[in-house]
RORORO-980778 format. One record per residue (C-alpha): x, y, z. Coordinates in steps of 0.001 Angstrom, whole numbers, plus 500000, padded with zeros to 6 digits. Layout:
RORORO-980778
XYZ
...
***
This chain:
RORORO-980778
312920906263595447
311661902988594090
312723900050591979
316436900573592521
319082897866592368
322763897870593167
325369895321592293
327119895252595691
325712897738598226
323563900849598533
320643899535596563
318350902562597282
320729905363598154
324255906052599313
325216909023601502
328836909907602048
328684911704605401
325294911698607144
321572911469606466
319320913909608301
315587914134607716
314223917362609227
310463917807609478
309958915643606425
309788912103605207
311702909760602971
310482906552601334
312511903779599727
310728900875598031
311481897790595976
315246897943596215
317920895304596536
321618894727596786
323864891675596783
325690892366600036
324930895199602496
322710898244602257
319876896778600235
317910899981600901
320792902364601482
324162903040602992
325172906038605075
328793906451606085
327794908626609012
324771909238611191
321116908764610303
319043911357612146
315292911726612099
314221914977613729
310825915531615261
307851914972613011
310076913153610500
309818909665609056
311754907139607019
309890904324605218
311675901386603611
309360898973601796
310242895634600258
313996895798600434
315477892423599544
318933890982600094
320617887694600919
321370886197604328
324525888268604794
323001891594603756
321605894470605807
318702896721604843
320354899946606086
323994900436606978
325048903470609005
327277904553611839
324411905286614184
320664905862614260
318996908590616257
315218909132616298
313951912324617913
310508912616619518
307519912077617259
309736910590614521
309011907272612900
311215904717611144
309391901891609338
310907898751607799
308158896843605996
308353893565604069
312126893451604303
314155890349603542
317795889812604407
320243889181607162
319918892300609374
317500895195609370
319969897829610651
323730897488610693
325131900235612934
328913900493612971
330211902853615657
332998900909617207
335302903887616547
333009906276618493
332694908900615754
332283912524616778
328714912693615478
327562909448617115
329709909282620224
328002907034622833
324591907025621151
324941904434618433
321228903618618705
318775906141620144
314983906209619930
313343909000621835
310355908323624087
307660909213621565
309585907950618545
309153904467617082
310981901840615068
308620899365613401
309933896386611454
308219893496609689
309726890909607451
312027887951607313
315444888629608778
317572885545609064
319998887111611556
318200889850613419
316817893337613456
319865895129614876
323592894651614542
325128897306616789
328871897762617058
328854900408619747
331580902256621554
333459900026623991
332007901736627055
328605902520625592
325356901388627222
323077900425624369
319460901330624997
316825899516622943
313471901287623100
310420902162621017
310806899068618884
308089896881617402
309310893772615564
307118891301613727
309011888361612239
309252884632612053
312417884004614020
314539887161614021
316644888321616934
316317891794618326
320062892320618715
322725889954617377
325932891639618582
327190891723622171
327561895276623515
328954895823626967
325588896565628545
322051896614627139
318934898329628465
315533897356627026
312423899457627422
309155899654625539
309956896871623081
307352894586621496
308112891483619490
305573889373617611
306690885923616505
305207883201614370
305833879613615421
307991877772615925
309803879710618608
312681877513619667
315348879155621791
315572882289619649
318186884736620825
316608888106621600
319787889869622647
323113889306624286
325462891476626329
329042891139627421
328385892117631028
324662892183631600
321367893583630503
318334895089632199
314756895057630958
312319897728631991
309554896871629537
309524894061627019
306629892138625496
306744889099623296
303758887388621719
303102884242619733
299341883676619383
299798880463617455
302233878814619905
300256876068621729
302405876261624892
302615880038624819
305921881869624859
308413882974627481
311970884142628059
315054882409629307
317969884451630619
321289882627630914
324340883340633027
326393884456629986
324159887528629451
321909886088626742
318143886470626562
316248883883624507
312624883428623524
311043879994623378
307783878133623436
308394875701626339
307321872067626213
306973871555629948
305310874847630891
301962876443630150
302763880113629443
300792883084628138
300436883825624436
301788887293625220
304597887399627721
305769890637629307
308753891717631326
308549894756633563
311464895945635634
313136892569635210
310113890592636464
307723888442634458
304564886439635292
305141882880636404
304106880168633915
301873877348634945
303511873939635333
302695871103632992
303839867622631973
303904866081635487
305594869141637016
304698871051640133
305485874586641275
308632874631643334
307999875435646957
310061878642646772
307780880133644084
304349878942645191
303361882228646827
304613884604644124
303193885495640727
306196887388639359
309658885950638928
312935887166637510
314004886152634025
316636883812635364
314017882021637471
311482881396634700
312501877755634346
313158877289638036
309587877799639087
308538874304638083
310198871030638829
309534867357638519
308721865328641561
311618864000643554
312956860626642587
310898857718643826
307708859767643955
305002860251641340
302706863012640098
299000862731640922
296314865400640993
298851868203640881
300923866977643835
303790864553644342
303173861356646272
305879858991647544
306082855601645864
304696852646647772
307130850088649132
306039847446646626
306536849874643726
309369851992644943
311156853339641864
310465856450639801
312431859209638100
309778861688639308
308855862673635751
305756860539635353
302614859553637156
303640855941637857
306136854113640025
307940850978638944
308975847697640496
312658848050639687
315156850915639378
314868852933636185
318580853642635934
320488850855634207
323555850880636548
321333850583639618
319290847805638019
322376845883636940
323992846131640370
320823845022642150
320277842166639685
323875841024640098
323601841026643877
320346839044643818
321789836596641285
324896836023643395
322734835471646480
320406832961644814
323180831133642961
325270830707646114
322256829523648104
321299827173645267
324811825716645189
324862825273648969
321450823609648902
322415821235646105
325637820319647905
323819819613651166
320921817653649693
322990815504647323
323698812173649076
327225811070649810
327674807792647958
329384805138650055
332479803665648457
333399801457651373
332269801151654983
333891798851657493
334293798215661172
337712797971662775
339123797647666230
340125800932667742
343236799147668987
344067796291666560
346320794640669126
343464794325671636
340701791957670541
338453793347673295
338899796938672111
335944799080671061
334901798801667449
334973801897665257
333258802348661924
334829804257659033
333051805221655831
334703806206652546
332390808379650462
332208810512647364
329953813486646723
329834817280646400
330685817825650061
333893815827649769
334835817831646661
334910821039648692
338166822333650163
339189820203653129
338538822890655758
335028823629654413
334210819946654038
335264819311657638
333124822245658835
330054820845657043
330573817395658609
330807819032662020
327559820943661608
325201818421660016
323913814941660802
323351812153658310
320930809324657723
322320806170656167
320247804395653539
320766801275651480
323828799929653308
322021796668654273
323337797156657800
320201797274659897
321875798925662861
323129801720660570
320349802268658038
317707804861658777
314472803507660202
311577805588658782
309710805203662047
312628806136664234
315029808993664245
318402807495663567
320641810361662552
324347809703662812
327193812067663481
330488811822661659
333816813562661687
336220813899658814
339478811954659169
340597812372655542
339407814020652323
336855811285651609
336939809274654810
334519809719657698
334507808272661179
331183807405662779
330889809073666179
329138807845669308
327869804723667563
327721801194668938
328948798798666262
327353795470667259
329588793194665192
332267793101662552
330572794351659370
331176796099656106
329343797495653081
330111798896649654
326611800196649035
324276802890650226
324494806586650828
324534809220653536
321840811907653442
322365815161655290
319619815866657815
318888818462660471
320436821054658168
317909823847658743
319959825690661334
323199825309659388
321512826249656119
319911829317657710
323307830461659004
324790830057655541
321938832036653973
322438834811656514
326190834814655856
325734834929652087
323150837707652440
325493839766654607
328470839279652311
326825839371648889
323425841053649030
323600843609651825
326526845605650330
324662845664647020
321472846948648654
323399849644650522
325212850723647367
322003850976645317
320278852807648173
323054855406648249
323173855709644450
319425856062644004
318526857994647123
315710855548647749
314820854183651164
316692851140652457
313584849053653064
312303849856649559
315526848581648041
315340845375650093
311762844684648998
312630845244645336
315741843086645519
314070840239647359
310520840323645980
311111841181642330
314596839845641690
315599837194644206
312177835547644483
311719834946640719
315248833576640648
314333831250643513
311382829999641468
313729829320638569
316130827585640951
313302825383642252
312442824383638696
316108823677637962
316559821718641187
315331818407639812
317445818279636639
320495819675638422
320069817239641306
319712814375638832
322866815427636991
324895815764640198
323753812403641526
324487810852638143
327970812301638327
328713810819641747
326608807663641897
329047805595639847
331563803844642096
334200801197641395
331977798661643151
328848799589641146
330874799303637961
332070795871639061
328434794856639656
327457796055636182
330374794190634608
329457790991636437
325806791371635459
326878791339631813
328769788053632366
325711786175633629
324329783718631081
321411781685632366
321302777947631574
318154776756633347
317735773195634574
315834771254631902
313750769116634272
310153769742635372
311245770220639014
313880772854638240
312795774923641251
313246772030643700
316155772644646086
317926769513644805
318282771296641451
319553774568642895
323219773650642839
325945776227642138
329024775158640234
332386775580641910
333432777332638707
330729779968639183
331538780364642884
335237780936642225
334429783305639362
332268785376641692
335022785542644276
337717786442641741
335605789198640201
334875790881643547
338034789815645405
339349793387645730
336115794383647485
335391791224649477
338855790914651010
338386788982654268
334748789908654614
332067787311655251
328906786012653659
326842788802655206
328774791270653045
328476789109649928
324712788655650232
323949792273651113
326273793900648577
326447791416645723
323693788779645780
320773791057646590
321680793855644124
322203791323641333
318879789599641975
316789792634642906
315330793351639464
314043789778639001
313408788914642656
314976785443642343
317879783552643855
321455783949642665
321470780342641398
318396781077639278
320284783848637493
322857781335636280
320527778379636040
320527775681638753
322365772349638575
321569769078640276
323104769274643714
326116767063644431
326916768337647904
325155770321650607
327185773037652332
326625773757656001
328340776968657034
328142780142659077
327648783487657396
330201784918659771
333027782931658154
335362784794655818
334138784379652230
337673783837650970
338083781038653543
334718779642652473
335643779509648756
339022777891649471
337332775336651728
334809774410648981
337686774042646525
339480771675648917
336296769650649386
335640769464645621
339204768329644952
338923765746647716
335620764267646538
335643764794642760
339347764755641978
341460767159639903
339667766297636649
336099767240637507
336147769198640758
335397772478638960
332045771086637734
330835769930641163
327512771563642171
326909772701645749
323759773770647536
324712776950649405
321847778643651193
323183782169650455
322948781550646720
320237778870646432
317612780568648606
315618783483647230
316797786327649429
313677788288648491
311361785608649917
313231784062652837
310026783254654724
308983780831651982
312427779198651966
312413778620655740
308768777494655936
306890777051659192
308284773579659841
312086773086659582
311458769765657815
309609771675655049
312402774206654621
314614774349651573
317493773112653784
315700769868654652
314392769322651115
317896769712649704
319376767276652262
316712764735651359
317133765267647627
319520762386646918
322799764266647280
326239762706647676
327191764241651020
327500767261653269
330445769613653695
330524771656656885
332898774574656417
334794775235659623
337066778063660496
339274778393663547
336298779644665565
334149776619664559
331319779090663874
328923776662662083
328618774512665207
327518777571667140
324560778163664790
321240776408665281
320538775814661582
323934774146661141
323089771788664056
319817770969662306
321718770198659113
324188768087661082
321430766050662678
319399765623659480
322521764486657625
322998761811660257
319385760668659950
319641760541656155
322908758587656465
324775761194654482
328514761527654732
329267764714656618
332813766001656687
334480769038658180
336337771036655576
338715773954655995
340795776060653641
343640773552654200
341607770489653302
338957768052654553
339604766998658127
340524763245658196
340952763097654435
344048761586652874
344819764896651210
344834766831654507
348251766274656038
348096769048658669
347173767603662043
347458771034663657
344293772227661946
342325769178662953
343614769452666502
342666773124666733
339160772381665491
338888769486667915
339781771695670862
336993774112669917
334469771275669618
335554769838672962
334021772762674839
331099773224672480
327581773153673968
324546772993671715
322402774757674282
324529777895673779
324073777960670007
322397780991668440
320033781782665561
318930784953663808
315347784098664736
314360782953668221
311394781163666716
313711779139664431
315896778325667433
312931777074669414
311642774868666584
315056773313665871
315782772645669562
312414770888669779
313315768797666737
316690767803668278
315110766865671581
312354764892669870
314928763069667763
317798762475670243
316081762944673575
318226765889674716
320524768625673481
323436766945675281
323060763931672988
323736766288670090
326977767361671809
328016763723671981
327338763042668314
329396766039667256
332326765017669462
332096761422668237
332247762529664590
335144764836665317
336975762042667118
336708759763664095
338035762508661865
340935763184664245
341867759485664192
341856759525660391
343828762753660354
346373761331662819
346756758169660717
347231760266657593
349847762374659319
351668759227660565
351642757722657078
352937760918655594
355666761092658272
356812757475657655
356951758163653919
359092761222654458
361464759399656822
361840756592654318
362753759075651585
365305760603653953
366889757165654565
366038757032658228
364035753844657856
***
């Protein structure tokens, strides 16, 4: 039969009961049908007896069609069934699920010398067998040549394969050969794909499915055979090695085909056919390539390790910045440990601001306990760090921003509002902190990544430290300077520094117009300017002395220009010379000058009186030039001989000026120049009509009574020696100087007593007693 077409099924022939070909042949060609049976349909059995054949050529159907539909197919010895050039869904559709009496448990049977040959394009497969429920389907004597057709598409209970050959054209990508509900066994099966570059092999799965594929990671044979369930082992490729279990065997079971080769273990790499462990400096690999990497390949591991390293470096960076940032001094002062005992030991407290003081109180106190400091810029020589000597100080925290200097000898009453404390000897403390941070932040991370990755502990440490932490440290070093600058900028501003800046803006220089403007006689400071200075800094000066004022106010204000304080404002012609001790309270000093100016210039013009005050008139940046080698060439002597009106010696209750050698020199030179020298206090000029308090004059007189010039002191022993020589050369002895001082004080006491008597008589008269 040829060139037959059917609208639905049975394109070549239709048989109602069974088709038996006995010692003959049958050929069907060029037939088609829309659904099933493109070549023919048999409602019963198809039987080819010995020496019989059935040829179906060029039967064409759609993807859901079958070439031949029957209940069962039985080929006796020497018979031959050929399907050539067929197109459709299935080649044979055998429907024996009802176990018909003719078919029974032999839905598909090909005798040993019989053959079933099929070529063509079958989108589903060669066989669709709906066998009896308990039937064991035996597939034998089959040769299939197709692009990607399955051998058996249905799932019988059990399948046996023997003497089956399949020839595929590429691509062969996980094509299902057969599938069984329970299992299958293969006695002889061959599959070939000459054009597949990686060869072809089988893959048996646990659900009873056998698939054909051209593997990407294996080098298999072009023709692959299975005999008694065993198949030749493929060669490994793509960075894989033969698993140790299969190295000494050439045949493997179908289920082990893809188990024979494996990638290297994690953190090892493929080289020359073997796996080598990664080196410690490149410790990470997924085992699927021939290289190792610096960092973990898995994102979670990399993120965790990066986070741990970042936390470690950031915490260390913060600790370092906190320790190396200076504590800016807000106020530093000496006090008596017991204020009621004047002989008590002096203590020194320092108020500061800085990152350390911003920490919680317990942490801040711990830091102060563990580190030492070096003081800089306080202008207190006994406290400031000497570059050539180790002068680290120890402090303890007594409040949030208040420190107490420990084990320090405070030589005299002193104070400062400048300078800073720099942490030193921090290596041990810093090392402990690094170790603590590493244990708390980094070590758990390293352990976690080690467990997650299966890598070695030391490899993880090297990667974390060398490739993550170290680059971050480099970044931190680069950031140190700008961050340090920002932190210091944040803390360096203090109320006192702001007061200095505000005062600096108020200074308006009006220089002396004369040609000898730099002469000491033209270096006078107005009382107005002096009082303005005191009022501006009164909250900081308090009862502190001239040492504090010069170190904390005068020198900072004049540092940029390197001149005297008077030069900043512009000097005036000196009216009066002031002899005083730097140890006198500055508030007392200013009030005493006011009393003197009122006494000598009167209420109308006292504010415009100009005074030569060494602290302000001398250039504190070039004191050696101001003192000169010879006292008579000093600025003090030149001012006293500059045609001034008089001399005011500021006395306090301790009569400190008369215990200083330079004040004695000024006293003596005033006498030689026939200048009026008066003792002035914050209550008035001793012996002046305006000073009505005899108690003050009497107290000062008592101090002078026991005064001895020979016991006077000077900051420089050389200055003391020169001035003593001058006194002796002038008066004959130091004792003569004692006499002159007492004589002058006596005259002032007489005037003071007369003034007090006059004031008393006036009061009694007003009371009506006289």
